[in-house]
C-alpha positions as CSV (number, residue, x, y, z in Angstrom):
1,L,32.1,20.3,6.5
2,P,28.4,20.7,5.9
3,T,26.0,18.6,7.9
4,F,23.5,16.4,6.1
5,S,20.5,14.8,7.8
6,G,16.9,13.8,7.0
7,N,17.5,13.9,3.2
8,T,16.3,11.5,0.5
9,F,18.1,11.1,-2.8
10,T,16.2,9.5,-5.8
11,G,17.1,9.5,-9.5
12,V,20.6,10.8,-8.7
13,T,23.3,9.3,-10.9
14,Q,26.3,10.8,-9.2
15,T,26.5,11.2,-5.5
16,V,29.8,12.7,-4.4
17,V,31.2,15.5,-2.5
18,A,32.8,17.5,-5.3
19,V,36.1,19.2,-4.7
20,S,36.8,21.8,-7.4
21,P,40.3,22.4,-8.7
22,G,42.2,25.0,-6.7
23,T,44.4,25.8,-3.8
24,Y,43.1,25.4,-0.3
25,G,44.0,26.1,3.3
26,S,43.5,23.6,6.2
27,Q,40.8,21.0,5.5
28,A,39.4,18.0,7.4
29,W,37.8,15.2,5.2
30,A,35.8,12.6,6.9
31,P,33.2,10.0,5.8
32,I,29.8,11.5,5.0
33,A,26.7,9.4,4.8
34,L,23.8,10.9,2.7
35,G,20.3,9.5,2.8
36,G,21.3,6.1,4.2
37,M,24.0,5.6,1.6
38,G,27.4,4.4,2.7
39,P,30.3,6.8,2.8
40,V,30.0,9.2,-0.1
41,P,33.4,9.8,-1.8
42,Y,35.1,13.1,-2.2
43,L,35.6,13.6,-6.0
44,L,38.6,15.8,-7.0
45,Q,37.6,17.3,-10.3
46,G,41.0,18.6,-11.1
47,G,44.3,19.5,-9.5
48,V,43.9,20.2,-5.8
49,T,46.7,21.8,-3.8
50,V,47.0,22.3,0.0
51,N,48.9,25.5,0.9
52,A,52.2,25.5,2.7
53,G,51.5,25.9,6.4
54,A,48.1,24.3,6.1
55,T,47.0,20.8,7.1
56,L,44.8,18.3,5.3
57,T,43.4,15.7,7.8
58,I,41.8,12.6,6.3
59,A,39.8,10.4,8.7
60,G,39.8,6.6,8.4
61,G,37.1,5.3,6.1
62,T,37.2,8.3,3.8
63,I,37.1,7.6,0.1
64,V,38.9,10.1,-2.2
65,K,38.3,9.7,-5.9
66,F,39.9,11.5,-8.8
67,Q,38.0,12.5,-11.9
68,Q,39.4,10.6,-14.9
69,Q,41.9,12.7,-16.8
70,A,41.1,13.7,-20.4
71,F,43.7,13.9,-23.1
72,P,45.4,16.2,-23.7
73,Y,45.9,16.7,-20.0
74,S,45.7,20.1,-18.4
75,E,48.7,21.9,-16.9
76,T,47.7,20.9,-13.4
77,G,46.4,17.3,-14.1
78,V,44.1,15.5,-11.7
79,R,46.2,15.0,-8.6
80,L,46.6,16.0,-5.0
81,I,49.6,18.2,-4.0
82,V,50.2,18.8,-0.3
83,N,52.6,21.7,0.3
84,G,51.7,21.7,4.0
85,S,51.0,18.7,6.2
86,L,48.9,15.5,5.5
87,V,47.5,13.8,8.6
88,M,46.1,10.3,7.8
89,Q,43.8,8.8,10.4
90,G,43.2,5.4,8.9
91,S,43.6,2.1,10.7
92,T,43.4,-1.6,9.8
93,G,40.0,-2.3,8.3
94,N,39.3,1.4,8.2
95,E,41.8,2.6,5.6
96,V,41.7,5.9,3.6
97,V,41.1,5.1,-0.1
98,F,42.5,7.0,-3.1
99,T,41.2,5.8,-6.4
100,S,39.7,6.5,-9.8
101,S,36.2,7.9,-10.3
102,R,35.6,4.8,-12.5
103,D,36.4,2.4,-9.6
104,D,33.0,1.2,-8.4
105,T,34.6,-1.1,-5.7
106,Y,34.9,1.8,-3.3
107,G,32.1,4.3,-2.9
108,G,29.9,2.8,-5.6
109,D,29.2,4.2,-9.1
110,S,30.6,7.7,-8.6
111,N,30.8,8.6,-12.3
112,G,27.1,7.7,-12.7
113,D,27.6,5.5,-15.8
114,G,26.0,2.3,-14.4
115,G,29.2,0.4,-14.7
116,L,29.8,1.1,-18.4
117,T,33.4,2.1,-17.8
118,V,36.1,0.3,-15.8
119,P,39.1,1.9,-14.1
120,S,42.6,1.6,-15.5
121,A,46.1,2.5,-14.4
122,G,46.8,6.1,-15.0
123,D,43.2,7.4,-14.6
124,W,44.5,10.1,-12.3
125,G,47.9,11.7,-11.6
126,G,49.1,11.0,-8.1
127,I,49.6,12.3,-4.5
128,R,52.6,14.6,-4.1
129,L,53.8,15.4,-0.6
130,N,56.0,18.5,-0.8
131,G,55.9,19.6,2.9
132,P,56.5,18.3,6.3
133,T,54.3,15.2,6.7
134,A,53.1,12.8,9.3
135,P,53.2,9.1,8.4
136,F,51.4,8.0,5.3
137,H,49.7,4.9,6.6
138,H,46.7,2.6,6.3
139,A,45.8,3.7,2.8
140,V,44.6,2.0,-0.4
141,V,45.9,3.7,-3.5
142,R,44.6,2.5,-6.9
143,Y,44.5,3.3,-10.6
144,G,46.7,6.4,-10.6
145,G,50.2,7.1,-11.7
146,L,50.1,9.1,-14.9
147,Y,50.8,12.9,-14.9
148,A,51.5,14.3,-18.3
149,P,50.8,18.0,-18.5
150,Y,50.0,19.2,-22.0
151,G,53.0,21.5,-22.4
152,L,55.4,19.0,-21.1
153,F,53.9,16.2,-23.2
154,Q,54.0,18.3,-26.4
155,S,57.6,19.3,-25.9
156,G,58.7,15.7,-25.5
157,G,59.4,16.0,-21.8
158,A,59.2,13.1,-19.3
159,V,55.9,12.2,-17.8
160,E,55.6,11.4,-14.1
161,T,54.5,7.9,-13.4
162,W,53.9,7.5,-9.6
163,M,51.0,7.3,-7.3
164,L,52.8,8.7,-4.2
165,R,55.8,11.0,-4.4
166,I,57.5,12.4,-1.4
167,T,59.8,15.3,-2.1
168,N,60.5,16.9,1.3
169,G,60.1,16.4,5.0
170,T,60.1,13.1,6.9
171,C,57.6,10.5,6.0
172,N,57.2,6.8,6.9
173,V,54.9,4.9,4.5
174,T,53.4,1.9,6.3
175,D,50.5,-0.5,6.0
176,C,49.4,0.7,2.6
177,T,48.3,-1.1,-0.5
178,F,49.3,0.3,-4.0
179,Q,47.4,-1.3,-6.9
180,Y,47.2,-0.8,-10.6
181,C,49.7,2.0,-11.0
182,Y,50.6,3.2,-14.5
183,G,54.3,3.3,-13.4
184,S,55.9,3.2,-10.0
185,G,53.7,2.9,-6.9
186,T,55.9,5.3,-5.0
187,A,58.8,7.7,-5.8
188,L,60.9,9.0,-3.0
189,D,62.9,12.1,-4.1
190,Y,64.7,13.1,-0.9
191,G,64.2,13.6,2.8
192,A,64.1,11.0,5.5
193,A,61.5,8.7,4.0
194,S,61.2,5.0,4.5
């Protein structure tokens, strides 16, 4: 991660760490304070995938926001897919937060509209864990749960309505809060999940 110090931000309407759509190797996300502001959220601007064999480590107190999806949705949607490992480092009172860019409750006004918009269920797709995972714990997950890729939607296929989906590996989900989901808070496909 880059290091920020001694900077002043004025007249800035959107202060985020932007994460472009794409496929990534190992990453470590941690809270970043800019110019005296509280933790600045990471903003996923489209579908983000972590490669098989790679690890995404997310420190406690990190806020991850997802750009609101536009209709018709793209083929990748706005969601996080982990084909490798996800290591969560949250704790009670220092949770990892996953939410909509419209949610000003965590990380402030990340979409820079001065509170003109409000979050709603289905603003972003979801978190899909396809690889071997450590426990998914001490997280707050809000306003997700709608993934309807354009081609699937146009052909009358089923949309996916979950905020956390575990498809492989072993994963215990503990001490999490799931709020305002478009459909199911979680979907467990197979593997030893509890």
